ROMARLO-962169 format. One record per residue (C-alpha): x, y, z. Coordinates in steps of 0.1 Angstrom, whole numbers. Each point is the difference from the previous one (the first is absolute). Example, Ala and Ser with C-alpha at 12.3 -4.5 7.8 and 13.67 -1.06 7.14 Angstrom:
% residues 2
+-------+-------+-------+
!     X !     Y !     Z !
+-------+-------+-------+
!   123 !   -45 !    78 !
!    14 !    34 !    -7 !
+-------+-------+-------+
END
This chain:
% residues 415
+-------+-------+-------+
!     X !     Y !     Z !
+-------+-------+-------+
!  -249 !   427 !  -363 !
!     9 !    18 !    31 !
!   -12 !   -30 !    19 !
!    19 !   -26 !   -19 !
!    30 !    19 !     5 !
!    -5 !     2 !    37 !
!    -6 !   -39 !     3 !
!    33 !    -3 !   -18 !
!    18 !    18 !    23 !
!   -13 !   -13 !    26 !
!     6 !   -35 !   -10 !
!    33 !    16 !    -8 !
!     7 !    11 !    35 !
!   -13 !   -36 !    13 !
!    26 !   -19 !   -20 !
!    28 !    21 !     9 !
!    -9 !    -2 !    38 !
!    -5 !   -38 !    -2 !
!    35 !    -1 !   -17 !
!    19 !    20 !    27 !
!   -21 !   -20 !    27 !
!    13 !   -34 !   -14 !
!    35 !    16 !    -2 !
!    -2 !    11 !    30 !
!    -9 !   -34 !    17 !
!    28 !   -16 !   -21 !
!    24 !    24 !    15 !
!   -16 !    -7 !    35 !
!     6 !   -37 !    -9 !
!    37 !     7 !    -9 !
!     3 !    16 !    33 !
!    -4 !   -28 !    18 !
!    27 !   -32 !     1 !
!    -3 !   -17 !   -31 !
!    19 !   -25 !   -23 !
!    12 !   -20 !    32 !
!    26 !   -26 !    -6 !
!    21 !   -21 !    22 !
!    36 !   -14 !    -5 !
!    17 !   -25 !    19 !
!    36 !    11 !    16 !
!    35 !   -16 !    -1 !
!   -11 !   -24 !    23 !
!   -32 !    -8 !   -13 !
!   -15 !   -20 !    30 !
!     2 !    34 !    23 !
!     0 !    29 !   -20 !
!   -29 !    17 !   -20 !
!     1 !    32 !   -20 !
!   -27 !    20 !   -11 !
!    -2 !    28 !   -29 !
!   -35 !    21 !    -6 !
!    -7 !    31 !   -16 !
!   -24 !    27 !    12 !
!    -6 !    37 !   -17 !
!    26 !    30 !    14 !
!   -20 !     7 !    32 !
!    11 !   -31 !    17 !
!    35 !    10 !    13 !
!     7 !   -28 !    26 !
!     5 !   -37 !    -8 !
!   -15 !   -22 !    33 !
!    -6 !   -35 !    -1 !
!   -19 !   -16 !    35 !
!     1 !   -35 !     3 !
!   -15 !   -29 !    26 !
!    -3 !   -35 !     1 !
!   -34 !    -9 !    -9 !
!   -20 !   -25 !   -23 !
!   -26 !    28 !    -7 !
!    -3 !    31 !   -16 !
!   -25 !    11 !    24 !
!    26 !    18 !    20 !
!   -10 !    31 !    27 !
!    31 !    20 !   -10 !
!    -2 !    25 !    28 !
!     1 !   -30 !    29 !
!    20 !   -24 !   -19 !
!    38 !    -2 !    17 !
!    13 !     1 !   -37 !
!    34 !    10 !    -9 !
!     8 !    31 !   -24 !
!    29 !     3 !   -25 !
!     7 !    33 !   -18 !
!    15 !    -2 !   -36 !
!     8 !    22 !   -25 !
!   -17 !    22 !   -29 !
!    10 !    16 !   -32 !
!   -22 !    24 !   -23 !
!     1 !    -8 !   -37 !
!   -16 !    19 !   -30 !
!    -9 !   -25 !   -24 !
!   -29 !     5 !   -30 !
!    -3 !    37 !    16 !
!   -11 !   -16 !    31 !
!    18 !     2 !    33 !
!    -2 !   -30 !    26 !
!    18 !    -9 !    29 !
!    15 !   -36 !    -1 !
!     4 !   -19 !    35 !
!    21 !   -24 !    13 !
!     2 !   -20 !    37 !
!    17 !   -32 !    11 !
!    -9 !   -22 !    27 !
!    25 !   -24 !    13 !
!     1 !   -23 !    28 !
!   -29 !   -19 !    -9 !
!   -11 !   -35 !    14 !
!    -3 !   -29 !   -21 !
!   -33 !   -16 !    -7 !
!   -21 !    32 !    14 !
!   -27 !    23 !   -17 !
!     1 !    33 !     4 !
!   -19 !    29 !    -8 !
!    10 !    35 !   -10 !
!   -11 !    31 !   -14 !
!    24 !    29 !   -20 !
!    -6 !    36 !     1 !
!     9 !    33 !    12 !
!   -15 !     0 !    36 !
!   -29 !    21 !    -6 !
!   -35 !   -16 !     4 !
!    -8 !     3 !   -38 !
!    38 !    -5 !    -9 !
!    -1 !   -39 !     8 !
!    -5 !   -28 !   -23 !
!   -25 !   -29 !     7 !
!    12 !   -26 !    21 !
!    21 !   -31 !   -20 !
!    12 !   -31 !    12 !
!    34 !   -20 !    -8 !
!    14 !   -31 !    12 !
!    32 !   -13 !     6 !
!     7 !   -37 !   -10 !
!    10 !   -26 !    25 !
!    38 !   -10 !    -4 !
!    -3 !   -32 !   -25 !
!    17 !   -21 !    29 !
!   -31 !     2 !    15 !
!   -25 !    -2 !   -24 !
!    17 !   -18 !   -28 !
!     8 !    26 !   -26 !
!   -12 !    32 !   -18 !
!   -18 !    12 !   -30 !
!     4 !    31 !   -26 !
!   -15 !    10 !   -29 !
!    19 !    11 !   -35 !
!   -16 !    20 !   -24 !
!    17 !    23 !   -31 !
!   -12 !    27 !   -23 !
!   -30 !    17 !    13 !
!     9 !    27 !   -25 !
!   -32 !    18 !    -8 !
!   -10 !    39 !    -5 !
!   -41 !     2 !     4 !
!   -24 !    -8 !    32 !
!    -5 !   -33 !   -22 !
!    33 !   -11 !    -7 !
!     2 !     0 !    43 !
!   -29 !   -14 !     7 !
!    12 !   -31 !   -21 !
!    35 !     1 !    27 !
!   -26 !     3 !    31 !
!   -14 !   -31 !   -14 !
!    30 !   -17 !    -3 !
!    11 !     8 !    29 !
!   -33 !    -7 !    20 !
!     0 !   -37 !   -16 !
!    34 !    -5 !    14 !
!    -9 !    11 !    32 !
!   -28 !   -26 !     0 !
!    23 !   -28 !   -12 !
!    28 !     8 !    27 !
!   -19 !    14 !    27 !
!    32 !    -3 !    20 !
!    24 !    18 !   -20 !
!    27 !    14 !    20 !
!     7 !    27 !   -30 !
!    -6 !     8 !   -38 !
!    31 !     3 !   -22 !
!    -6 !    20 !   -27 !
!    26 !    -4 !   -30 !
!    -1 !    32 !   -16 !
!   -21 !    30 !   -21 !
!   -28 !     9 !    22 !
!   -14 !    23 !   -20 !
!     4 !    12 !   -37 !
!    11 !    36 !     6 !
!    25 !     3 !    30 !
!   -15 !    37 !     2 !
!   -38 !    -4 !    -3 !
!    -6 !     3 !    37 !
!   -38 !    -6 !   -14 !
!     9 !   -32 !    -9 !
!    19 !    -9 !    35 !
!   -30 !    11 !    18 !
!   -18 !   -26 !   -21 !
!    26 !   -28 !     6 !
!    -2 !    10 !    38 !
!   -43 !     3 !     4 !
!    -6 !   -30 !   -19 !
!    28 !   -22 !    22 !
!   -12 !    21 !    33 !
!   -17 !   -30 !    17 !
!    32 !   -25 !    -2 !
!    27 !    27 !     1 !
!    -9 !    11 !    33 !
!     5 !   -33 !    18 !
!    25 !   -18 !   -23 !
!    32 !    14 !    -8 !
!     7 !     5 !   -38 !
!    40 !     1 !   -11 !
!     5 !    16 !   -32 !
!    28 !    -6 !   -26 !
!    12 !    30 !   -24 !
!   -17 !    -5 !   -35 !
!     9 !    17 !   -32 !
!   -31 !    20 !     5 !
!     6 !    10 !    37 !
!    35 !    13 !    -8 !
!     3 !    20 !   -31 !
!    36 !    17 !   -11 !
!    14 !    -2 !    34 !
!   -31 !    17 !    16 !
!   -20 !   -27 !    23 !
!   -20 !    27 !    17 !
!   -29 !     0 !    11 !
!     6 !   -41 !     3 !
!    27 !    -1 !    25 !
!   -21 !    27 !    20 !
!   -36 !   -22 !     3 !
!    20 !   -27 !    18 !
!    21 !    -6 !    31 !
!    20 !   -28 !    -6 !
!    35 !   -10 !    18 !
!    26 !    23 !    -6 !
!    28 !   -20 !    -4 !
!     1 !     0 !   -41 !
!    32 !     3 !   -20 !
!    23 !    32 !     4 !
!    -7 !    23 !   -29 !
!   -33 !   -18 !    -7 !
!   -31 !    22 !     3 !
!   -12 !    -3 !    35 !
!   -30 !   -23 !     1 !
!     8 !   -16 !   -33 !
!    22 !   -34 !    13 !
!     0 !   -13 !    34 !
!    -7 !   -35 !    16 !
!   -19 !   -14 !    34 !
!     0 !   -28 !    18 !
!   -31 !   -22 !     9 !
!     9 !   -32 !    22 !
!    20 !   -24 !   -20 !
!     0 !    20 !   -33 !
!    20 !    31 !   -11 !
!   -22 !    20 !   -30 !
!    25 !    24 !   -18 !
!   -15 !    24 !   -25 !
!    21 !    16 !   -27 !
!    -3 !    28 !   -26 !
!     5 !    -9 !   -32 !
!    -6 !    37 !   -14 !
!    30 !    16 !    10 !
!    35 !    -7 !    24 !
!     3 !   -34 !   -13 !
!    38 !     0 !     6 !
!    -3 !    14 !    32 !
!   -27 !   -21 !    16 !
!    22 !   -31 !   -10 !
!    27 !     5 !    25 !
!   -31 !     6 !    25 !
!   -20 !   -36 !   -12 !
!    36 !   -14 !     6 !
!    -1 !    10 !    37 !
!   -37 !    -5 !     8 !
!     7 !   -37 !   -14 !
!    30 !    -3 !    19 !
!   -13 !     9 !    33 !
!   -32 !   -19 !    -5 !
!    -9 !   -25 !    29 !
!   -36 !    -8 !   -13 !
!    -4 !   -37 !   -18 !
!   -20 !    16 !   -28 !
!     8 !    26 !   -21 !
!   -25 !    19 !   -22 !
!     8 !    28 !   -28 !
!   -26 !    25 !   -14 !
!     8 !    22 !   -32 !
!   -16 !    13 !   -27 !
!    14 !    -7 !   -31 !
!    12 !   -31 !     4 !
!    29 !   -24 !   -15 !
!   -21 !   -29 !    -7 !
!   -36 !    10 !   -10 !
!   -18 !     3 !   -33 !
!    27 !    19 !    -9 !
!    38 !     2 !    14 !
!    13 !    29 !    18 !
!    38 !    -5 !    -8 !
!    13 !    35 !    18 !
!    -1 !   -21 !    35 !
!    20 !   -28 !    -6 !
!    22 !     6 !    25 !
!   -29 !    -6 !    25 !
!    -9 !   -33 !   -18 !
!    39 !    -7 !     9 !
!   -11 !     7 !    40 !
!   -34 !   -19 !    -1 !
!    20 !   -30 !   -16 !
!    33 !     5 !    28 !
!   -24 !     4 !    31 !
!   -28 !   -23 !   -11 !
!   -29 !    23 !    -4 !
!   -33 !   -21 !     2 !
!   -26 !    22 !   -20 !
!     0 !    31 !   -18 !
!   -30 !    16 !    -3 !
!    -2 !    23 !   -32 !
!   -25 !    25 !   -20 !
!     1 !    20 !   -31 !
!   -10 !   -27 !   -26 !
!   -37 !    -3 !     9 !
!    -7 !   -35 !    -9 !
!     7 !   -35 !    24 !
!    36 !   -15 !     0 !
!    16 !   -27 !    19 !
!    41 !    -9 !    -9 !
!    14 !   -32 !     8 !
!    23 !     1 !    29 !
!    29 !    21 !   -13 !
!    37 !     0 !     7 !
!    27 !    15 !   -20 !
!   -24 !     8 !   -29 !
!   -11 !   -36 !    -5 !
!   -29 !   -23 !    14 !
!    13 !   -16 !    31 !
!    -4 !   -38 !    12 !
!   -38 !    -9 !    10 !
!   -16 !    15 !   -23 !
!   -27 !   -21 !    -5 !
!   -14 !    -5 !    36 !
!   -25 !    18 !    15 !
!    23 !     5 !    33 !
!    30 !    19 !   -11 !
!    31 !    -4 !    16 !
!    21 !    34 !     6 !
!    23 !   -12 !   -29 !
!   -11 !    33 !   -17 !
!   -20 !    31 !     5 !
!   -37 !     1 !   -16 !
!   -11 !    34 !   -14 !
!   -39 !    10 !    -2 !
!   -21 !    27 !   -18 !
!   -36 !    -1 !    15 !
!   -16 !    14 !   -31 !
!   -16 !    35 !    10 !
!   -23 !    13 !    30 !
!   -14 !    25 !   -24 !
!   -14 !     5 !   -32 !
!    27 !    -3 !   -24 !
!     5 !   -34 !   -15 !
!    27 !    -7 !   -24 !
!     0 !   -23 !   -27 !
!    22 !   -34 !     8 !
!    33 !     6 !   -13 !
!    21 !   -28 !   -13 !
!    10 !   -28 !    21 !
!    37 !    -1 !    12 !
!    20 !   -28 !    11 !
!    -3 !     9 !    35 !
!   -35 !    -3 !     1 !
!   -19 !   -25 !    21 !
!   -33 !    14 !    -3 !
!    -9 !    29 !   -24 !
!   -36 !    13 !    -8 !
!   -23 !    28 !    -4 !
!   -33 !    -7 !    16 !
!   -17 !    35 !    -5 !
!    -3 !     0 !    34 !
!    11 !    18 !    28 !
!    19 !   -19 !    28 !
!    20 !    -3 !    31 !
!    21 !   -25 !    16 !
!    -4 !   -15 !    38 !
!    31 !   -10 !    14 !
!     4 !   -14 !    31 !
!    32 !   -12 !    20 !
!    -3 !   -27 !    23 !
!    38 !   -12 !    16 !
!    17 !   -19 !   -32 !
!   -30 !     6 !   -22 !
!    -8 !    28 !   -20 !
!   -34 !    -4 !   -24 !
!   -11 !    27 !   -25 !
!   -34 !    -5 !   -16 !
!   -12 !    28 !   -29 !
!   -35 !     4 !    -1 !
!   -22 !    26 !   -22 !
!   -25 !    17 !    11 !
!   -26 !   -22 !    -4 !
!    14 !   -24 !    25 !
!    16 !   -26 !   -26 !
!    36 !   -13 !     9 !
!    21 !     2 !   -30 !
!    33 !    -7 !    13 !
!    18 !   -12 !    30 !
!    31 !   -16 !    11 !
!    21 !   -11 !    31 !
!    34 !    10 !    11 !
!    18 !   -18 !    23 !
!    27 !     2 !    25 !
!    16 !   -34 !     6 !
!    21 !    10 !    25 !
!    -9 !    23 !    31 !
+-------+-------+-------+
END
């Protein structure tokens, strides 16, 4: 009995030791930069912003970058530029972690850059990553971007599906300038384990392709959008009295992208939206929001926004929330506009699309509405590939098996 008791005691010690070793390795890993994500600035052609996380030991936010097409950079001899950003210590789920942010401006078009983030110590740097700037469309004939929505999940398995969706999207659109996400990135906005999984499964792509997020009803709850807004470094040009980071716009080449927050300060955003639309000098106007006016279900709380979409001839509204695929006819004043039966659509109306979902939650198809041109639930995670070239915008909706489910073309008949 004594021998058996000794064996049991030794086994317990080994198990406890292994547990603390594993936890120690986890904590060591968390002290390194992780959850790295890149955003574009208001002038998306020349500005990149970065957010990453670490344990509480890394109390500087540095980014080094150099023009290079290879990750094999000798940082000691490279003539790299260094930018110092900011950091904030946050406490969630009983854990303390740093959130770091830094911005690079003055980038050149058509260049590839190598970069790393960290605190300047030998062990405090991330690995070397690459990003590139897209050549102006007047030279190469346009640019592409990806649209996804509702990666919304809780478990590691949920976010593996999200990572696979993004992988398939990037493979389909390898020259994507950025990814627009229409909201509901996770199920519970306070669950940092879910956020860690969200970033971890998307890590191979978010370090090189900017992600531009929209605030969903699972990102802001009861007027609280933390930690969502802390984990991204989007342009600081949103509506007054809105939570910083929940409304913003940016310009890329000949297109203006406007991100709206359907969860709070609706009236306050209306005046800002009109100002952003009125001052726009770009040919194309694309809005992204979560609970849209013309999805599977209608959000009638944003009717004043729709009036502005009509008045300023917004081309495309990217929506989320409904977890199904829905594409409207061109709409104006709440009615179907002219040219509805043509594959090539003119600017008589705004087209509204919900690109199903990028995660595990796929809802049953809702009832068809008068505004639905295409309305389906294929039981597949989906994404959209969108290309703008001169007077043409081409939209293609795929599932993660590569099947094309819908496509249309918007054309400006005048330059």
